[in-house]
C-alpha positions in Angstrom: 30.9 0.3 -1.6 29.3 -3.1 -1.7 25.7 -2.9 -0.7 24.3 -5.5 1.7 21.4 -7.7 0.5 17.9 -7.2 2.0 15.2 -9.9 2.3 11.6 -10.0 3.4 11.1 -12.4 6.4 7.6 -11.4 7.7 4.3 -10.2 6.4 1.2 -8.8 8.0 -2.0 -7.1 6.9 -5.5 -6.0 7.7 -7.4 -4.7 4.6 -10.8 -4.9 2.9 -10.4 -8.4 1.6 -8.4 -10.0 4.4 -7.7 -9.6 8.1 -4.5 -11.6 7.8 -2.1 -12.7 5.1 -3.7 -16.1 4.4 -7.2 -14.6 4.0 -5.8 -11.8 1.9 -4.1 -14.1 -0.6 -7.1 -16.5 -0.8 -9.4 -13.6 -1.8 -6.8 -12.0 -4.1 -6.5 -15.3 -6.0 -10.3 -15.7 -6.1 -10.9 -12.2 -7.3 -13.1 -11.1 -4.5 -14.4 -7.5 -4.3 -14.0 -5.7 -0.9 -16.5 -3.0 -1.8 -19.8 -2.5 0.0 -22.0 0.3 1.3 -20.3 2.6 3.8 -21.0 1.7 7.4 -18.5 4.0 9.2 -20.9 7.0 8.9 -24.2 8.0 7.4 -23.3 8.6 3.7 -26.8 8.9 2.4 -26.3 12.6 1.4 -22.8 12.0 -0.2 -22.1 11.6 -3.9 -20.3 8.4 -3.0 -22.0 6.0 -0.6 -19.7 3.0 -0.9 -16.1 2.1 0.0 -13.8 -0.8 0.6 -13.9 -1.0 4.4 -12.1 -3.4 6.7 -14.6 -6.1 7.8 -15.2 -7.7 11.2 -12.7 -5.5 13.0 -13.3 -5.0 16.7 -10.6 -2.9 18.6 -11.5 -4.7 21.8 -10.2 -7.9 20.2 -6.7 -6.4 20.0 -6.5 -3.6 22.6 -7.8 -3.0 26.0 -10.2 -0.1 26.4 -7.6 2.3 27.8 -5.1 1.6 25.1 -7.7 1.8 22.3 -8.7 5.3 23.5 -5.1 6.5 22.7 -5.1 5.1 19.2 -6.6 6.5 16.1 -8.0 3.8 13.8 -5.1 4.1 11.4 -2.7 3.4 14.2 -4.8 0.5 15.4 -4.5 -1.0 11.9 -0.8 -0.4 11.9 -0.3 -2.3 15.2 -2.5 -5.2 14.1 -0.5 -5.7 10.9 2.8 -5.2 12.6 2.0 -7.9 15.2 1.2 -10.4 12.5 4.4 -9.6 10.6 6.5 -9.9 13.8 4.9 -13.3 14.6 5.2 -14.5 11.0 9.0 -13.6 11.1 9.5 -15.6 14.3 11.9 -13.0 15.5 13.2 -13.5 19.0 13.2 -9.9 20.1 15.0 -10.7 23.4 18.0 -11.8 21.5 18.1 -9.0 19.0 20.2 -5.8 19.3 17.2 -3.5 19.1 19.3 -0.4 18.6 19.9 -1.9 15.1 16.2 -2.4 14.5 14.0 0.4 13.2 10.5 1.5 12.1 9.8 3.4 8.9 6.0 3.8 8.3 3.9 5.5 5.7 0.6 7.3 6.0 -0.6 9.9 3.6 -3.2 11.4 6.0 -2.7 9.9 9.5 -5.3 10.4 12.2 -8.1 12.1 10.2 -10.8 10.4 12.3 -9.4 11.9 15.5 -9.1 15.3 13.9 -12.7 15.2 12.6 -14.1 14.1 15.9 -12.3 16.7 18.0 -13.1 19.6 15.6 -16.7 18.6 15.4 -16.9 18.5 19.1 -15.5 22.0 19.4 -17.7 23.4 16.6 -20.8 22.0 18.3 -20.0 23.6 21.6 -20.1 27.1 22.9 -16.7 28.1 21.7 -14.9 26.9 24.9 -11.9 24.8 23.9 -12.4 21.3 25.3 -10.0 19.1 23.5 -8.8 15.7 24.6 -5.2 15.5 25.7 -4.8 12.7 23.3 -6.0 14.8 20.3 -2.5 15.7 19.0 -0.8 12.4 19.8 -3.6 10.5 18.2 -3.8 12.6 15.1 -0.2 13.1 13.9 0.9 10.9 11.0 4.2 9.8 12.6 2.6 8.4 15.7 1.9 4.9 14.2 5.7 4.5 13.8 6.1 5.6 17.4 3.6 3.1 18.7 5.1 0.3 16.7 8.6 1.1 18.1 7.3 1.2 21.7 5.3 -2.0 21.2 8.3 -4.0 20.1 11.2 -2.0 21.6 12.8 -1.0 18.3 15.3 1.7 19.0 16.9 2.3 15.6 15.8 4.8 12.9 12.1 5.7 13.5 10.0 8.0 11.3 7.1 8.4 9.0 7.0 9.0 5.2 4.3 11.3 3.8 4.1 11.4 0.0 0.3 10.8 -0.6 -0.4 7.5 -2.2 3.4 6.7 -2.6 3.9 7.0 1.2 4.3 3.3 2.2 6.3 2.4 -0.9 8.7 5.1 -0.1 8.9 3.8 3.5 9.8 0.4 2.2 12.5 1.8 -0.1 14.0 3.9 2.7 14.1 0.8 5.0 15.8 -1.2 2.3 18.5 1.5 1.8 19.2 1.9 5.5 19.9 -1.8 5.7 21.9 -1.9 2.5 24.2 0.9 3.8 24.7 -0.9 7.1 22.8 1.6 9.2 20.5 -1.1 10.6 19.9 -4.8 10.4 16.2 -5.0 10.7 13.1 -2.9 10.0 9.3 -3.0 10.5 8.0 -1.1 7.5 4.8 -0.5 5.6 1.9 1.8 6.0 -1.7 2.3 7.2 -4.6 4.5 6.4 -8.2 5.0 7.8 -9.9 7.9 6.0 -13.4 6.6 5.3 -15.3 9.3 7.1 -17.2 12.5 6.2 -14.0 14.5 5.6 -12.2 11.9 3.6 -15.1 10.9 1.3 -16.5 14.5 1.1 -13.1 15.9 0.3 -12.3 13.5 -2.5 -15.9 13.8 -3.8 -15.4 17.6 -4.2 -12.3 16.9 -6.3 -14.3 14.5 -8.5 -11.6 11.9 -7.9 -13.8 9.0 -6.6 -16.3 6.8 -8.3 -20.0 7.8 -7.8 -21.4 4.6 -9.3 -23.7 3.9 -6.4 -25.9 1.6 -8.6 -23.1 -0.8 -9.3 -20.9 -0.2 -6.3 -19.7 -3.8 -5.9 -17.9 -3.5 -9.3 -17.1 0.3 -9.2 -13.4 -0.2 -8.9 -12.7 -1.2 -12.5 -9.2 -0.2 -13.6 -8.6 0.1 -17.4 -12.3 -0.4 -18.2 -13.8 2.2 -20.5 -16.6 2.8 -18.0 -14.3 3.6 -15.0 -15.3 6.8 -13.3 -12.9 7.2 -10.3 -11.2 5.3 -7.5 -12.9 3.5 -4.6 -11.5 4.4 -1.2 -10.1 1.6 0.9 -8.5 1.4 4.3 -6.2 -0.9 6.3 -2.5 -1.7 6.7 0.3 -3.7 5.3 3.5 -4.6 7.1 6.8 -6.1 6.0 9.8 -7.2 8.0 13.0 -6.4 6.1 16.3 -7.9 7.2 19.9 -8.0 6.1 20.4 -11.3 4.4 23.1 -12.7 6.7 21.2 -11.6 9.8 18.2 -13.5 8.5 20.2 -16.6 7.5 22.0 -16.7 10.9 18.7 -17.1 12.7 17.3 -19.5 10.1 14.5 -17.2 9.0 12.0 -18.0 6.3 12.7 -15.8 3.3 9.7 -14.7 1.2 11.7 -12.6 -1.3 14.6 -10.4 -1.8 14.0 -6.6 -2.3 16.4 -5.6 -5.0 15.5 -2.2 -6.2 13.7 1.0 -5.7 13.1 4.1 -7.7 11.5 7.5 -6.7 10.7 10.5 -8.8 8.6 13.7 -9.1 6.3 14.5 -12.0 6.8 18.3 -11.6 3.6 18.7 -13.5 0.3 19.0 -11.7 -1.3 19.1 -8.2 -3.3 16.0 -8.6 -3.0 14.7 -12.2 -0.4 12.2 -13.5 1.8 13.5 -16.3 -0.1 12.5 -19.4 3.0 10.7 -20.9 3.9 9.1 -17.5 7.2 11.1 -17.3 7.7 10.5 -13.6 6.6 6.9 -13.7 9.1 6.2 -16.5 11.9 7.7 -14.4 10.9 5.8 -11.2 10.7 2.4 -13.0 13.9 2.9 -14.9 15.6 3.8 -11.7 14.2 0.7 -9.9 15.5 -1.5 -12.7 18.9 0.1 -12.6 19.0 -0.2 -8.8 18.1 -3.9 -9.0 20.6 -4.5 -11.8 17.8 -6.1 -13.8 16.7 -5.8 -17.4 13.1 -5.4 -18.5 13.0 -9.1 -19.6 13.8 -10.1 -16.1 10.5 -8.9 -14.8 7.4 -11.2 -15.1 4.7 -9.3 -13.2 3.8 -5.7 -12.6 1.4 -4.7 -9.9 0.4 -1.3 -11.3 -0.9 1.7 -9.5 -4.1 1.3 -11.6 -6.6 3.4 -9.5 -9.6 3.2 -11.9 -9.5 6.9 -12.7 -10.2 8.1 -16.2 -7.0 10.2 -16.4 -4.7 8.0 -14.3 -4.7 4.5 -15.8 -3.7 5.4 -19.4 -0.5 7.4 -18.6 0.8 4.5 -16.5 0.3 2.0 -19.3 2.0 4.4 -21.7 5.0 4.6 -19.3 5.2 0.8 -19.1 5.4 0.5 -22.9 8.3 3.0 -22.9 10.2 1.2 -20.1 9.6 -2.4 -21.2 9.3 -2.0 -25.0 8.1 -5.2 -26.7 8.7 -7.1 -23.5 5.5 -5.6 -22.1 3.5 -8.1 -24.2 5.2 -11.0 -22.5 4.5 -10.2 -18.9 1.4 -9.9 -16.7 -0.1 -6.7 -15.5 -2.8 -6.4 -12.8 -4.4 -3.9 -10.5 -5.3 -5.4 -7.1 -7.0 -2.1 -6.3 -9.9 -3.6 -8.3 -10.4 -5.8 -5.2 -9.1 -3.8 -2.3 -9.9 -0.3 -3.4 -7.3 2.4 -3.0 -5.8 2.5 0.4 -4.1 5.9 -0.2 -0.9 6.0 1.8 -1.1 2.3 2.6 -1.6 1.2 -1.0 2.0 0.5 -1.7 2.4 -1.7 1.4 -0.4 -4.1 0.6 0.5 -4.1 -3.1 4.1 -5.0 -2.2 2.7 -7.9 -0.2 0.5 -8.9 -3.1 3.5 -8.9 -5.4 5.5 -11.0 -3.0 2.7 -13.5 -2.5 2.2 -13.7 -6.3 5.9 -14.8 -6.6 5.6 -17.3 -3.7 2.5 -18.8 -5.3 3.6 -18.4 -8.9 0.2 -16.9 -9.6 -0.8 -13.4 -10.8 -3.9 -12.0 -9.0 -6.5 -10.7 -11.4 -7.8 -7.3 -12.4 -11.6 -7.7 -11.8 -14.7 -5.7 -12.8 -13.5 -5.1 -16.4 -16.4 -5.1 -18.8 -15.6 -2.9 -21.8 -12.4 -2.4 -23.7 -11.1 1.2 -23.6 -10.1 2.1 -27.2 -7.2 4.1 -25.8 -5.7 1.0 -24.2 -3.6 -1.5 -26.2 -5.8 -4.6 -26.2 -2.7 -6.8 -26.6 -1.5 -6.0 -23.1 -2.1 -8.9 -20.6 -4.1 -7.1 -17.9 -4.9 -10.4 -16.2 -8.6 -9.8 -16.5 -11.2 -11.6 -14.5 -9.2 -14.6 -13.3 -5.8 -15.3 -11.7 -3.2 -16.7 -14.0 -0.5 -19.2 -13.2 3.0 -18.4 -14.5 6.6 -18.3 -13.6 7.3 -15.1 -11.6 11.0 -14.5 -11.1 10.7 -10.8 -10.3 7.8 -8.4 -9.7 7.6 -4.6 -9.8 5.1 -2.6 -7.8 4.1 1.0 -8.7 2.5 3.7 -6.6 2.0 7.3 -7.6 0.6 10.1 -5.4 -0.9 13.6 -5.6 1.8 16.1 -5.9 3.6 14.0 -8.5 5.2 11.6 -6.1 6.2 8.3 -7.8 7.7 5.1 -6.3 8.6 1.7 -7.9 9.8 -1.3 -6.0 11.2 -4.6 -7.4 11.1 -7.9 -5.5 12.9 -11.0 -6.7 12.6 -14.6 -5.9 15.4 -15.4 -3.4 18.4 -17.4 -4.5 21.7 -17.9 -2.7 
């Protein structure tokens, strides 16, 4: 069976360093940190008192009061990013067969803000259950996909992927495969997350997974640096419009890139830790290359998972060396989480966008905040430290790995006829 080709025709985002695509790329290229003191709640008694929050976001600028009450913050972010992506794609929805248009969305946690508010309200009462009728519909992790489909009328496949930090990468891979197989012509896909609250920060603190570098919080997200001490939580959303190639060409769409491969695997190793030799990562990347019909030398840039955790960064680099061999020294590697923080289930979506923008601008965004070489990391690797680097980027690979051993790798390629 000949697989149909799939292209990216629209992008949208709201994240800690950009409330739209143009702002996001500008700050990526400049190496801007999105980290600051937490404002969403009083974090003064928490081990971590900083995060990469979305800035200057007012729900009233995007939703009327009645609509906003029905939407958890993670769903609000999803709708804002989706609206930008649809507008960017210049789709004429009235002329589309919307039964052939679907939504596959990723969120690792979903409406945790709503859950926290409702349960706190009950716990502080007299034991009488007084829950909002919107409690469940606001909380469930699939509801962002539901709202997106209702907003734009998409009646094709519609669901949510949940695989921790690999969630939105897997949603993108699923959307690609539905189009390839002829099950749909068009997808809104990506992910969103909004977990910077008492439960999210407190929970990850108890696992000792997050940085507690409150003295140097601006530079606390420092992938590959010897002094890294954990990830910095981020929030927001990334959205991609995927289309079958002929469908896009017929309407004269702008094509950002072609999505050519995806690989998914399981570590089958540990609840939270990556396999020390990167077993699952190796499998996912090899699968993505095979799926894309590309060789290691065809890839010029890798946007790594690179969370800034002491145990996570090194296995990924080991895996890269296994998959790419000597070619690894000829390409660029960077972790944009050094700027955005870790958006959990939405990480893959904004890092996919970063990879596509890197290709379109022939510029690799940097890994910032690196101050000290880790003796366990090969110093010959080009980690694109401190400053963006110009270079030819024909194809880019984006990695995301999640608790539970979930791994996903996506390959985007510069579009050619």
